[in-house]
Structures are given as C-alpha cells and as structure tokens.
N, C-alpha and C positions, 0 to 999 in steps of 0.2 A: 505493498499500499504505499502511494506517496505522501510525503508530509514535507511541507515548505520549511526549511531550515532557519531562514530569515538572516539578516546581515547588520542589523541595526544594534547600536550599543544597547544593552540591558543591564540593569541592576538588579541583584539577587543578594537579599539579606537572610542569612541562616539564622533561625529563630530556636534552633536545637542544638547540643553538642552531644546527641545520644550516641552519634557514631564513634565519637573519640571517647574512650573510657575516661572517666573523672577520677583523679587521684586525690586522696587525702591524706592528712598524717600531722604529726608535728616536727618542728624542726629543732635538732639538738644542736644549739650553739657552742657547745662545751665541747664538741666532738673534734677530731684531731686525725692526721693520716688519712687513710683510705675512708674512714667514716666521714670525714669532712667532704669528700667528694661526693658523697651520697646524698648530701643536704639539697634538698629541691625548694623552690619556692612554687607556692600553690595558688597564688594571687591570678587574676585573669585580666585580659588585655583583648583587643579588637584586632584580628589579623585581617588583612585586606589582601585578596589573590585578584589577580588580573589575567585576562588572555587578552588577544587581538581586539575581540568583540563583546567582552562580557567583564564583568566585576562582581565579587562575590565577598561580603563581610561575614567573617564568622568569629564568635567569641572562643577563644583557647586560653590554656592556662601556660603561664610562662615556662613550666618544666616540659610541654608538648615537644615531641621531637619530631623531624621530617618523616621520619618511617611511620610514625601513626598518624600524621596529616595525610600522606599517601594512601595509606589503607582506607580511611575515613572517606577521603575524594573517590577513590575506587568503587566504594559503595555508593556514594552519592550519584554517581554518573553511571550507575546500571550495572556495577560489578565488572566494569572493564579492567584491562590488564593495567594493574600498577606500573608497570616499566614502559607502558607508552607514552609518559609523560614525566617531566622533571619541572623542580622548581628552581628558578634563578633569581639572582638579587643583584642589583646595579651596584658596583664599586668604582667608584671614578669614572673613566671612559669605558670601561669593560663589564661584561657579566660574569658573576660567579656562579657555578652550578653548587646548590645546596647538597652537602653529604646527607646520608640518613641519620647519623648521631646528631646532626646540628639542631639546636633549639628552632623553633618557627619564628620567624620574623614579622614585623609588625606590617611590612608591606613587600609582597614577593609576586612575580611573575610566573605563570604557568605555562610551560610551552609543550606542543604535542597535543593539545585540544583546542577546539573552536571557541566553544563557550561552556559553561556550566549547566547545561541542559541534558537530559538524558537523550541519547540518540536512540529513538524509535528503532526496533529491529525492521528490517525491510523484507517482506514479503512477496512471491511471485505472482499471488493471486489477490482478489479483493477479500473484503469481509463479508461474510453472508449472516444476515439477521432474519430468522424466521418467526413471524408474528408482528403485526402492526399495531398493536395495544399499546398500553402504558410504558412497558419495559422495552418494547421494540423502539418506540419513539424516543426514548430517553438513551438508548444505546447510540441511535442514529444522530441525535444532538449531541451527544458527547464526542463522538468520532467528528462530526463536523465541527465543533469548537476547538478541536485539538489540531486541525488543519488537515484531517484527511478527505479524501475525495471518492476513494475506492470503497465503497461500500454499497450494498444492496438490501433493500427491505422487501421481503415477500409477505403478502397476506392475501388470504382468499376473498376477502370482502371487498367492496367497491370503494370504501374510503379508509381512511386511518381510524382508528377507535378501538379494535381488538373486541374478540368474543363476548368479554364480559360486558360493555358497556353497548356494543351493537345488536349483541341477541339475547343474553342472558337477562339484562335488565330490562324491567318494564319500562313503560312510558311514563309512569309515574315515579320511577326510582329518583331518589335524591342521594347525593354525596353525604354519608353519615358524619364523616371527620371533616375537620376545617379545610375548606380551601388553600389557605395560606402554606399549610405542609403537605399539600397534595399535587398542586399544580404542576404540569409536566415540565416547565423550565424552572422549576425549583433546583437553586444551587446557586453558589456565589458567582459563578460564572456569567449567568443571565439575569437572576432575579436580585438586583440591588439597586440601589438608588444611583441614577446616572444611565443606566441601560434604558434604551429607547424601544427595541424590540420586544414585541408582544407587550408593550406597555410597561415593562419593568416589573417591580415586585406589585402582586396584584391586591393593591390597597382598596380598590374600588368594586371589585369582584363581589359576588354573592358569598358568603361563608360556606352556605350548604347547597350548591347549584343543583338544577334538575339534570337528568340524562342528557337533555338536548345540549343544555350549556356545556357540559364537561365535553360531549363530542364537538362542540364548537370550539372550544379552547385548544382540543388536540388540533383541530384543522388550522386554527390562528398560528400555533407554534409551527408546523409544519410547513406553512407558507412564510411566515418571517424570516425562518432560518434557513429557507432554501432546501428542506429536505425531500419534498415531492418528487423532483425528477429521479431520486433513488430508490422510490417505492416501485414495486411490480404488482400492482393492485390485480385483483382477480386471478391471483396466480396460487396454484396449490403444489408445495413440495411433497413429492409422491414418494421420492427415495432420497437417500442420504447414504453414498458408499465412501468408507476409509479409502483411500488410495496410500497404501502404506501402513506401518506398524505405528503405535502410539509412541515409541522411541525414536522414530526417525525425523530428522529436522526438515526432510524436504518432503514430508508428507502432506497431502492437501484432501479437500473433501469435494466428491462430484455430486452436484445436486440435479435430480430430475424433476422439471417443473412442468405441470400442466396447467393450461388456460381454463379457466372454469368461472360459470356464473353461479355464484353460492347465494341460494336464496335467503332471505330474511324479511321480517316483517317490519312495517313502517308505523303501522297502527294497533293499538291496544285491542284485544279480544280476538275470536274466531278460533281458540284451541290450538293444540299443537300441530305444527307443521310436520309434514310426513317423516322428515329426516331426524324430528326430534323424539320419536317414538322409539327410544332405545330398548325399553323395558328391562327385565332383569338380567339379559345378557348383555355384556358390554360388547361383543363381537358384533352385534346388530349397529352399533355405533360406528359406522363405518362411511358414513356420507361426506363426501370430499367436494361436493359441487358437482354442477353439470358441465361435462366438458363443452368448451366453447370451440366451436368447429371452424369459425371464422380466423381463430389464431393457431399456431403450431407449438406444439411442445418442444421443449429445448433442455440441454443440459447445459451447467456452467460450473465452474472450478473456483474453489475457495480456501484460502489458507486457514482461516479460523471461522467457526459458524458458532451462533447461539440461537437458542430457540426458547421462546417466551410464549406458552400455551395459557399463561393466566391460571387461577386458581378456581374459577367458576366455569366448569366444562359442561357437565350434565346433573340434573337433580337426581338425587337419591329416588330410585324407584320403590315406592310403598303402596301396595295394592291393598285395600280392606276388603274382607269377606262382605258380600251384600251390596257393593257399591251399587249395582245396577237397581236395587230397590229403594236406593235412597229417596230419589224422585227429585232431587235437586242438583246444582252444580257441584261437583268435585273436581278439582284440577290442581296443577302445580302452579303455584302463585309467582311464576318466573316467565321468562321469553315471550313476554307481552300475551300469553294465552288468555288471561280471563279478563272479562270485561266488567271491571268494577263498578261502573255506572249501574249495572243490573243489582247492585246490593243496597242500594238506599231503602231505609225502613226494615231493614231485614235482620236476622239473627245470624252472624256469621262465626263459623269456629276455624281458628287457625291451628293447624298441626305443627308444632315446633316452637323453639323458643330461642333462634339464633338470630342473626343479623337480619335475613329475609324476613323473619317472623315480625320483628321490629318495624322495618319498612312497611309491611302489610297492615300493621294496626295504624300507622300513620295514614296509609290511604284509605283503609277502612273508615277511618273518621271523617276525612274529607269528602268521601261520599254518603256522610251523613247516615252510617249504620243505626240500628237500634241497639244492639248489643254485640260485644265480643267474647268468645270464649278463647283460650288459649289452653289447647292440650298438649302435654308434654310428658316424656319420661322423667326427666329432670330438668328443673328450671336453672337457665344459667344466669349468669351475672349479667346486668344491663347498665350501661354507663351513661350517665347524663352528659349532655353537651357541654357543660362547664367543666366536668371532671375530665372528660376526654380533651379539652383545650389545655388543661392544666397538665397534664400527662405529656401533650405533645410539645410544650413550650419546655419542658423541664431540662434543667441540665446543671448537674446530673440527674441520671434516672431517679425517680422516686419508689419507695418501697411499696409492696403490695399492702402492706400493714397502713401506711399513709391512705392509700387510694381505699381501701375496707372502711376507713375512719370518714373519708369523703365522700363516700355513698351514704353515709346515714340519714342525712336530710331527705332525699329522695326516696329511700325506702321506708319511710314512715307511711307512706301512701300504698306500700306494696302488701298485697295478702296473696297466699298460697294455698289453695284448699281452704279458703275463707279464713286463714290464720296469720298473724303479723309475722314477718320474716327479719331475720338479721343477716346482713351480708355476710358476717363471719361466719354462719352456720350453712352456709352453701356447699354441696357436696364437691365442689372444685376447689374449696379453700381448705389449706392445712396449715392451721396456726397454733400459737401455744397460747395456754391458758391466760395469760396476762395481755393478750393482744397487742405485743409490742413486735411480733413478726410472724409473716406469713408467706406461703407459696400458692400461686394459684396456677392449678394443672386444669386444662378442660381440652375437649377436642375440637371446640369452636373458639372461634376471636370473639373478643369482647362486641357484643352490638351497641351502637351509640344513638342515643334519641331521648327526647322528654315527653314526647306524647304518650309514651307507655305509662310513665307515673303520673300524667295528668287523667287519662281515662281511668287508671285505677282510683285516683283521687274523688273522681265523680260516678264511681260505680258503675262505667260503661265498660269495663273489662275485667274479667275473672280469670285467675290461672288454676286450671285443674290438672293434678299429677295423675297420670294413667297412660295405658296404651289402648288404641282402638281395637275391640275385639271383633265388632262386627257392626255392620250398618243394616237398620231398617229405615221405615219411610221417615223422612226427617229427624232420625235420632241416630247417635253414634252410642254404642254399647262398650263400656271401658272394662278392662280386667280387673278394676277395683270393685265393680257392681255398678257404679254410677252411669247414669246416662244423661247425655248432653242434647237436647234438643235444639235444631239450628235449621236454617234454610241453604245453606252454601258451606262447603268445606274448602279452605285453601292450604293446600300443602306445602310447608316449608321445610321439607325433611333433610336438607343438607346437600352438599355438593360431592361430586365424583371426579376423580380425574380421567384423563384420556389415555388408555392403555395404547393408542397408535402413537402417541409419542415416544414411549420406549422401544415401540418396535422400529420406527423410523429413525432413532439415533442408535440403535444395536445397544441399549442399555442393559448392562448386567449389574451394574452397582453405581450408585453415587457417593463419589469421594468429594465430601463438601459439595460445591456447586459443580464439579467436574465429572463428565461422564467416562467412566471407567478410568478414573483419574487422568484424563486427557485434557491439559488445560486448555487446549484449542476447541474443545466441544463442550459448550457450558450450556445448562438449563436449570431451570427451577419453575415451580408452581406457585410463587409468592407464600411461602410458607404458612400452612394454616396451624390451628390449635395456640394453646397458651401453655407455657411452662417456666414460670419464671417468679422471682421474688423480688426482682427490681424492674421497673418499666420506663422506657422511654418513648413511646409512641403507640397509638391506636390506629396510625396510617401508615401505608406504605411507601410513602413519599421518601422520607430519609432512608430507609433501608434500602429500597432499590438504588437510590443515588450512590451510597457507598459501595453495594455490590456491584454496580457496573464499572465504577471506579476501579475497584480490586481485579474484575475480569480483565479491564483493558490494561491494567498494569502488567499482568502476566505476559498479555499478548505483546506489549511492547518491549518487555524486559524477560525475554524467556531465560536468560541468565539466572535471575533470581528463582524461577521455578526449578531447574537444574539444582541450585542450591539446596532447596527444600528437601529435593530427592535425595542428595548426597549425604545431607544430616539428619535423615530419618523423619523430618516433619510430616512427610507425605503420609507415613504410617499413624499420625497422630489424628488425622483428618477423620471426622465420624462417616459412616458408612451407612448408605440406606439401600436396600434391596427391594424387588417388587414382592408385593405381598405382606410387607411390615409396615404398621404392627399387625393388620390382619388383611383378609383377600382383597379389600376394596382399594388398596393403595399401589398404584403403580410407583416405580423405583424414583421417578423425578419428584412425585409428589410427597416431599418430605416435610416433616413437622417443624415447629417453631424451634424446638431446642437443638435440632440437626443444623438449621441455620445460625443459631446464636453459636453454637460450639465452633462452627466452621469460622466465625467472625473472630473467635476468641483466640483460637490457634495462629489464623494468618496474621492478625495483629501482633501476637507474641513473636512471631518467626520472622516477619518483614519488617524491618525498619523503614524501608522506602514507603511501602504502602501505609504504615502507621504515620509518615510524614505528609502523605498525600490526604489521609482522611482525619488527620488531627483536629482541624477545625470544624469538622462537619455538625459537631453537637453545638458548639457555640453560634454557628450559622443558624442552625434549627431554631434556636432560641431568638435569636436577633430578628428574624424573619417573622417569626410569630407575632411578636411584640410590635413589629414595624407595621405589619398589615392588619391585625387583629389584637391591640391590647385588650386588657381585661375589662376596661370601660366598654368597648364595643361589643364584646363577646356578651357582655351580660346583657346590655341594651338590646342587643338583636335576639338572644335568645329569649328574654322576658317578652319582647314583642310578639314574637311568634307563639309564645304560650298563651298570652293574651288574645291572640287571634284565634285559636282554638277554641278558647272560652266563650268568645262572642258567638263562634260557630255553633257550640252546643246550644247555646239559648235561642238564637233566631231560628236554627232548624227545629227545635223542639225536641232535642235529644237529651235537654235537661231542665227543669223548672226554671223558669224566668227569675224566681227569687232565690235558687239555690247559691248556697254561699261561695263566693269567690274563693280560689286557692291562690294563695300568693306563689309568685315563683320561687323555685327551689333555693337559688343561691342569690347571693349579693356580691357586690365589688369588694366590701369589705370582707366578706368570706373567703374570697380567693386573695386577698392580703393576708389574712390569717393562715390559710393554709401554707402561703408561701413562706411565712415567718417560722412555720414549726420545724 
C-alpha cells in the first residue's frame, strides 16, 4: 500500500521515557577508587535529536548512554536495525561520531534516518475490508487519514451502514448510548475543535438519534473524507483463499467477489422477508443476495484482510407451542418486521429483557399501547441514560459497585413479579456483603434507556419471570403457572452470530482478534456480554477506535508482531474456538472477556501500541464533556422524560390527575457521583 512520506520539517515531542529504563539510586560521595567511577547522576534534561527533515525532544537522565538511546530509538521507529543509524555531534568545524559508552548530549544529529516516524511496511497488494458498517467505515477512515489510498471496502448492501443499521434495526430504532462517544468520526484526528469536515465535534447533533439519522451520519463521513470511491457496494465476498502459509511474509489473500442485489426493507411492517426465515437450522441462513447478471464476478488479491460482520446478525429462533392458536400477532421485534402502529390501545407482551426489549418498550409507549408485559427467564440490569453517560465519560473506569449504587434512584420504580428489587440482588451481580466491590457477569450487554423506568413508575409495564410453555387464544401460559393475557407478542430473544464468517475466513480459532493467529487476517463481532468489575463504556465507539488502531499497528509494523512471537506473547493471547461456550457461538463471535484480555496482553507487550493509544481515554472524557456536558445531558434526558409523561396523559394511557414522576437524576447528582 502506498503512503506519502512528506518532506516538510516536523517537530515531535516525546511524552514518555518508557522505552529507556529509568535508573534510580543514591550517590555515595565518600566513595573512592573503582567505586567512585560508578557514581551516576539521576537528574533529568531534555535531549534534542535532529535529522535533515525532523526534530524530536526527549527527556533523558544524565546517566543515559548512547547504546540505551539507540535501542530506544530502534523500538520507537518500528524495531528497525539499530546499526542503520548513528549519533553525531558538532565539534568545531567537524562532526564526531558518538561512541556507545558516551553519555547522551543535549543536542545531537541522527544520520541514517529521514525522520522520526515509523516507516510503514510496504505491501504488494491493497488492504481489503469486508463489511461497510461502523467498523468497516472506521477502518477506511483511519487508513485514509494515515495517507493510504490502496484499500477497498466490500459490502453487499446498496449504501454504507452495515447489517445492524440497514437490516436488523427497526425504523423506530434509536441509538441507546450517547452520540458523542459513538459517532463514526470519533477520534482526535477528526473530531476536535478546528476540524471542519463533518462539522468537527458533534456538538449540535441529537444525543440519541434515530436509525435514519445514524445512517445519514455514516453517509456524511464517507462523503466528506472521500471514502465512497473505495467502496464496492452490492458486492458479496463469496470466498477468501489464503495464498501461502501464515508464516510466509509474501502471503496474500485472494477474494472472490460476486455482484449482488441484496434485498432489504425501507418501511416498517410486512413480516419477515424470505431470506430472514432461517429457522432453527443455521445452515438455512445462506442468503448472500441475488446475483446481478449485469455485472461480472471477479477475483482480487489483498495483502491484509479484515472482516466486520457486526454483532447483530440473526434473531435467536424461539417458537412457542400453540402459536397458531394465539389469534394475534407474534413476531420477532427486529428487521422492520412488525407494524407497531397496529398496537395502539392493545396489551403487548415483550419476550426478553435485553437491549432490543428496552427499545421495544419505548416504541410501544410511543404508539400508545394500553399495557406492556415483559416475560423473561431472568431480568437483566438496565442502565438509565444519565448513568450510561457517566460511564462513557469516565477516566479512569468506574467500579461496578459505583454503578450499582448509581442505579438506586432508578430502581426505586422497578418491580419484578410485583416485588421491589435491588440492583445488587440481580443474578448477574456478584458482590460482597458490604457492597463495596462487585463484578457484573451477563450474556447480554447493558440496555440503556429511561422509558423502562417511567413506564414502571406509572404502572404501564410489568416484569414477569418465567418461560412461555404454550399459547392459547390471546394467552401465554408460563412454566410458573402464571397466565399472561395479551393481544400481541414481540420476541426479543437475543441475537446469533453468522457461521458463514467462520467458513469464509477458514477460522479454526481466534487468537485475540487474529484468525488462527494471523495478524493480517482480523475479524470480530463487537464482543457481546459483560464480565467486569470496572467499566469504561456502554458504547462500542471508543473500543472500536482503539481496536482498529491496534490492527493497523501490526499491519504497519510486522516486526512488532514477530517480536511477540519470539518472546512467547502469542501464547498469552486468549483463544476462542467455534462452539464455545455453547453451540450457538461461531469462533469470531467472542465475548467481552476475550476482547478485554486481548487488550491487556497487547498493551503490556507492545510499548509502541501503548504509546499510540495512551491518550484514548483522555480523549473520550474530553469529547464527552465538549459535546455533552452534564448540564446538557440532564436537560435533554429530562425533557424526553417529560415528553413521555405528556403523551401518557394526552392519549389517556394514565389519568390526567396522575401524580407526576420527577426525573431520576439531577445535575447535582452527577457532581456528587463524580466526587465519590
């Protein structure tokens, strides 16, 4: 891949001396003889290094010698050969080459290198990106911003956006987490004050935009940053062949691509499309689009390949005995299948208690239903908007115990089986008796929203624990003996991965993010589940930003990957194989613990990668407060809360004189939480 080198003078200031071991000790001023020669000064000064086109300032100790600086600079430049450059100083009218034992000077010139930037590895073929959703666009954006022009994004749909937002989402779907930490140009390279493309930081965007607005912002980014010419839309990658072994430097990947017309719906309602009826047999989910006979299939070679299939591929199939006798609508509440406008004035049962269930609570309320039942095996924790914001702006991460305490004001309104509940008592929470420490472990991520709590406060929603045993006319019979009478059933039963991904990429195991330990073949399904005692986010934006940085680091600096292999770090990366932890999981569909462990290993083993991501958490905090300070968050969340209250009264869902329920949190609450 071609990358411009640039010739203008640039200045780089080192902010870390982690590559040079810091020496500590005490000086013995009474020493004599050989001992006196070992006395060193541990004070610091700034060393200025220059090349013909660049300058770098780095803090060093006065006892630092040239051999130590040479080793550090070799690492900083991508593990280049330390013998390929020399340090010289001006002495009168001549230059003197520094010896390895010489102490570092305050100003030196480095000969043998052009600048202090990593010289990216040059590949004979372009980069291939399979999937034009959030992560695919982000990968293209990052490649473009680093000067690459040899990359191609393949997607089977007719526009950027990806499966999650183009097909899985409903027309009524809204972003549950805050837009400032999700927007596609999130990152200090593109979303900071002074940048004009895409409008810079999204200070004026909605905090919780609709599906259509999310898709619009993808399109804006692709247009403003010139990504669209690199997209091959309505193109399905049917095969990926690895040409050479994983250890061959000259290996490449041959992609077979078919032009397709991939069916998708643009309006809500109408039931499932034919290709969405996968049933309980995953092999039936083989739809790859209708072949477009006006265009030819082709093959193309790529030096590095990544695939981003997303986390929301297919709804988990659940069929209740007696569905044909129910006499009302029963369908999965995804993929624009259900016509929500038909629910006005009706009693609705939502099966499931995850993120899509919370979204459907909000949609049902907006369509003025009479009552909502949530039937689930186990209730999961739901996160109010204010708490989600607090987690996403946090730096450092906040503890699970802190989060559980923050949930207290919201959960005062929650009843399960008619009984009040404490967040600390949920099945996913493992804490001590004094409530000072906790770990949250769940197969589903945190759902985010306020409507769930408001509906409970007004008695419009009930949560019932149980499994549906069978259906009769407008009635669900649970295994607990309870009966739920309702007019419609919305299934929010979770999502499954796509086994075609494992087959396409020939995945036997995932080592971290890497297919079969191949750093040039990367995939992931946006790790699902929760397993943590500290939390830094409820949104994927910052995690995807850091992950793609990591992937591109090894593509650019393959010597760093070879170093990991030689040092044995490769064996420390977590492994995920197909069918783990159960038969529903393809290999690429790994859990949050797997993703977190990968990040920990790579951060500890790769100082160059750590340097590239060292400011990511600071940036996340700053962009959150720039675009959505606590005052704005509380103001807009409260306004939305009160809008629902007016809707309830005006539509007759509750009595006109029903007591108002104050919003869950205040600006002062946020300040108090931050002070703890």
